[in-house]
N, C-alpha and C positions, 0 to 999 in steps of 0.2 A: 784639352781645351785649345783653342787656336791661337796663330802667333802674335793676334793682333790683343786677344788677353790674356798673352803672357807677357806680355810689352805692359801692360794694366795691369797687371800682377805683382809683377816686379816695380813700377812706381808707387804700388801700395807700399810694398815693404820698405821703398827707401825714402815714404814720406810716413808714414809711423812717428805717431808722437805716444811716449808711450811717461806716464806720470803717476809716478808712486807718492799717495798722499798719506798724511800720517796716519791716518785710519787706516791703510792697507788695501786702500782703492786700485784700482787700475785701470784705467780708463784706454780706450784704444777710438779713438774717431778718425772715420774712413769720410775723406774727399770724393764728394761724386766725380768728380772728374776725372780719377782716377781710380773707381773700384769698374770690376769688371762687368761684361752689360750681364744681365741677370741677379748679378750680386746685391743684395738689400745694406742702403747705406744709410743702418740707425747705428746709433752711439751704446755699447755694451761696456754694463757693469759688474764688474767680478768684486763681492763682497768675500770678505775675509777670516768671516764668522765672530763668534761668540757675542756676548750677549750688552745692549749697551743701554737695556733698561728691564730693571725690575718685569718677571712675571708682577698684573697686579690690574688692579682699576683705579683709572684716571683722569683727571680733569686735563682733555691735551690741550693745553691755552698759547694763545697766541703770542710771540714776541711784542708784535708794534702795540699791542695794549691790554694789560694782565687781567680786565672786566672778561675782554672776550675768549669765548671757548668752541669749540667744536661742538658742532652741534647739526643731529638730527630734526628737521625739519617739521614742527606736529609734536617730537617728541612716538610719530608712527613708528610700525613696528614690519611697517608694507613692503612688501619685493620695492623697488624703484625709486624710494624714497630721497629726496636731495639731501648734502649734507653743505654745510655752512656754516659762519660764525653768530653769535649770539651772544647777547650781556647774561648768560651763564656757568660761569663758574663756584658757585655758592649751590647752584641748581644736582640735586638729586637724582633726577630725572633723565642727566645726561654724564653721564659717567659711562667711559670706554675702559673694557678691558683689554687686555695685552696679555699673547701668548708667543712664547718663542718656541715655534716647529722645529720636530725633527729635519727637515731638510734645515736648516741654520737662517730662514726670516721668520720676522713676527706676522702675527694675523690680530686684526686690530675689531673687534666685535661688538656689540651693541645690543645686548641680550641675546637671542639666539642666533642673529644677521650678522655677516662679514659686514667689512666697508672694502665696497667693491667700484671696479671702473665701469666708468654708462656707454662701454661702447664695446663690438666685439673685438674692433681693430682702434684699439687707442695709441691714442698721439698727441699733442700740443691744444692744448686747452679741454680739454675730454672731463666730463662731471667726474666728483666722488658721487657715490650712492649706498646704499641700501640695499641687499641680496641674503640669499639665504644662501650659506654656506658650500660649497662646490669643492674646495681645494684646490682651484686652480689659479695659477699667476696673476690674474687678479686681481685675486684677496691677501697678495705675499707684497709686507713691506721691510725695506730696510732701516733700520735707525740709526741713523750715523751725528757723531756728534759735530756743532756747528761753535762750540763752546763760549761760556758765559752761562753754561747747565741749560741752552737749548741745544735743539736735535732737528736735523730735515728730517723727514719720512720719502724714503723713497722708492717707486713702483720696480716691485723686483721683474713686469711685464716690461717695461719699459726704461727706464733709468732714471727716470723721467720726476722732478718733486712735486710732493701737495705745496701747493700757494695758494692765496687767499687772490678774489680777481683785482686786477688795477688798484692793490697793496691797501683796499677800504677796511675800514675799521664799523661802518653802520650793521646794526643786526639785518643780518641778511645775504650779506654779502658771499658770494657762490665760493664755492673750493673748489679749486681744480688742479690738472696737474699742467705747471712751468718747465719748460727748458732751464735748467740752474744758473742761478743768476748772481748769487749771492747776498743776494738782498729781506731785509728783515720776515718781510711777506711770507718767506717760506722757513723760516722757522717757529718750530715749536718746544712749547716747558710740555713737563709731564709732572703734572703737582695730583700728587698721592690722594686720592679717597676713603675716607676710612667711614664705614655705616657708625651712623648716631646710636646707641647703646639706652640702655635703663631699666632699670628692675622692672621688665616684663612681666617675667612670671615668677611666685612665688616658689620657694622652697619645697622642694618635695618627691614625690613620686608618679613616672609616666611613661605611657606608652607615648614613642617616636611617629607620627602618622605620616606617611608620603603624601603631599598631593596627589602625585601620577594614580595614583589607588586607594583609595582612604581603607581597603582591608588588606596592608602591606604596609610597613615603617619598619623604622632600623632594628636590630639586631644583629647576633653573637654567627657567624659563621665559622668557627672555632676559632683563632686569637683576631683575626677579619670582624670587620664589621662591614653588614651588607645590606642592603634589601632583605625583609624576609614577607613569607606569604601568613604566617602563623603568629598574627602579631599581637593577637589577644590572649596568649599566651604569660604567664605568668614571669619566664626567665626570659621573656623581651620587656619588660619595666627596666627606668634607666631612673637615676633619679639625680637633681638637679640642687646643685650647691651653691649660693652666693661666694664668690669671694671679692677680693679688690678689683678697684678701678669698672664696675660695671662688666667682670665677666664672668661667668661657671665653667664649674667642675661639671661633668657628664661623667655618671659612675653607672656601670651597670649591676642591680642591683642583685643577680644572681651570683657574683663571684667579687663582687667589688675590684673593680681591676675601670680602669678610664680608657675613655675616648681619646685617643695618644695622634699623632699626628706622623706617621712613624722616622725614627731620628731626626724629628726637629728639623724637618727639612720642609721650608713654605715656598712650595715653587706648583706649579700645574700637575696634576698627577699622581701627588704624595700620596702612598696608601694612609689609609685612616685607622688601626688597627685597636684590639684589647692591652693594657698596660700596667704594670704595676705602677701604684698613687706614688709620684717624685714631685709633684709640684714645680714643672718644667714648664716654660711656655706653651710646649706642646700639647697640653693636657689643658689650657687654658680656652674660654669659649667665650663669644658675646653673641648675643640673639637679639636679628633686626628685622625688625614689623617689615609684613609682604603682603599685608592686606588677608581678609574675611576670614581670622583668623591665626593664618599660619606667619610663620620666618623663616629666615634664614638665619642657619647654626656657622656661624664665622669663625674660622682661627683667630688666635691670637693676633695675629697677621693683619686681621681686617678686613683685609680684601679678599681672602681670599674661601669657600663658602663648602661647606659637605653639600657634596655630590653625589649622584648617582652614575655610578661606567657611563657613557653613551647612551642615559637619558632612557635606557631600557626598564620598563618592572616586571622584569623577574624575579625568581624567588634566587638568591644567592647574589644579586647583582653586589658589586664593589664598589664600596664607599669610598673616594678620596676626596681630594681637596681638590680647587677650580678657580679659577677668577668668576666673583658673581657677577649672574646677570637675569638672576633674579627666576630662570626658567622651572616647571614643576617639575623637575628633578634635583631644585634644590632650598624645594619649602616645603616645611614640617608645621605638624598642627600638634598641640602635645596635650594630648586626654589627658586625666586625672586619672590614676591608678588608685583603687581600694582594695588591699588585701581579702579574699572570697575566703568566707567562712564554710567548713567541710559539712560538707549535708549525708543524707542519706545514712546516717547512724542509726543500726541497730542490734542488741542482741538478742544472745538466748543461753540455756544453759545445757552445759556438756558436762558435765559431772559435777560430784561434792567441790564445793568450795569453785570450780570450773567455770567461763565466761568465756562464750566462743563472739567475737565481735567481726561486723562488717561498716565501710562505710564509700561514699564515692568519692571520688578523687577529684581536684582540684587540677583544672588544666595546667598544663605544666607544671604541676609539681610532684617528684619524687620522695622527698621524706615528712614525715607525719611526726605527730608525739602524741601520744596517749595518757591520759593523767584517769586513773582509776580512784576512788573512792572508797573505801568500807569504815564505817566509824570513824574514828581520829587519824586512822592512815590514810595516804595519800603516797600510788607508788604513782610510776612515769616509763615510760618506752619508748623508743622510738620506731617507727616501723619504712621500709618504704613500698608495702605492698597495700592492700585495702580491706586487710581482713586480718584479722589480731586471736589469743588466745591470751586470758588473763589467769594466772594463779592464786584467789586471797586464802590465808590461812585461818580465818574467821571470823566473824561477822556474821548476818544473817542476811543485808545487801547492799551491793556494790553502785555508783553512782559512775557514769562514763563519760566521756569528752573524751573530743581528738581538733585539735587543729596544725594545720600545716604551715611548713618553713616558707619561707617569703625572704629569698635570698640570706642577708646574715640574721637575722631575727623570723617570729613566728605572726602568724597574724591570729584574728581573733579565734577563742575557742565555736565549737559546736552546738549547738543547743544541748544540754545535760541527758543523758537516757537510763534510767536506773531498770535493773532485772533483781531477779530474788534467788538469795544461794544456798536456799534451804533442800 
């Protein structure tokens, strides 16, 4: 650094203005007249960390007019769609998801796309747009308390504030970056959104099939809930039971354990597990219609949906809760399950008063009950095999039937088959 630049740098140090605001922000303003040549003269911001607003789904409402909210033009999901304001604060199609990321900033999403800056070199008056997730600073935001229940939304990339052009409250008014001015057009409220619920599905037993691949669905992976490829097995059958206030309890039929938000922590990426029934909020779910026969399965918190991590349709891909975006990895179809009858029952005499039998196992079932009747006498036995032997000490003819155990109960009996004991 030459003498001239050293002088400028000394002047810069003397001219620094450090302002610690109540939120823990540090602002450093660099006057262009004292900046060394080649140094950018931009405003830097350093957040103190911490969450100002809980992860979830929100209408982002302008403090200028409680009927106006952040809006994706024409409800489009195309890259580059402009962001503006519109009278939409009761519109379920204009809901945004907030996720607090590991780097200490927020990501604001609509569906599977992120709110993004519409320029490679953003500056004042840069538009906001919808764009696929890139993980760049242009899609990272700080939310700062502005008082009276309102917040500023601040770009990590530029330190500038999200505002409404010309402070307009007209439908379609543009949303863009502005230098902070303390104006109401740069203040926003986050109004929590909850999906509407109803008795959408009758109590009963179901396969829960994924919109990513209808050959896959929810099932158990040890104590975890995950996407499974063996969806049509009876050990992947879930029982829906309607509870109070439009909520359901969802139980894995094979072991009676419930879909449970691990630790009762209603935050992004919390694991969904199987847990003994305890009737807590962690085991309460609501169903939101998503269209074409699919539903979102939302946690008791209402704005976090059962989600397959990473949107990957792989066997044993883990299930979590995540802000509702209605992507395919959050859409589920409830296909009614009916217990299967055992088929292929065959008998043969194997000796005096002895019968041997075999049958075709039901997919995913490991326990069966066998009933044998001779005259007025009936014997039952339990087996895990598909073959059996019965000894009866009296009578001339035996009648046999078999049924499979489905969860905590047995399914229907097979057709009866008889065999002589003579």
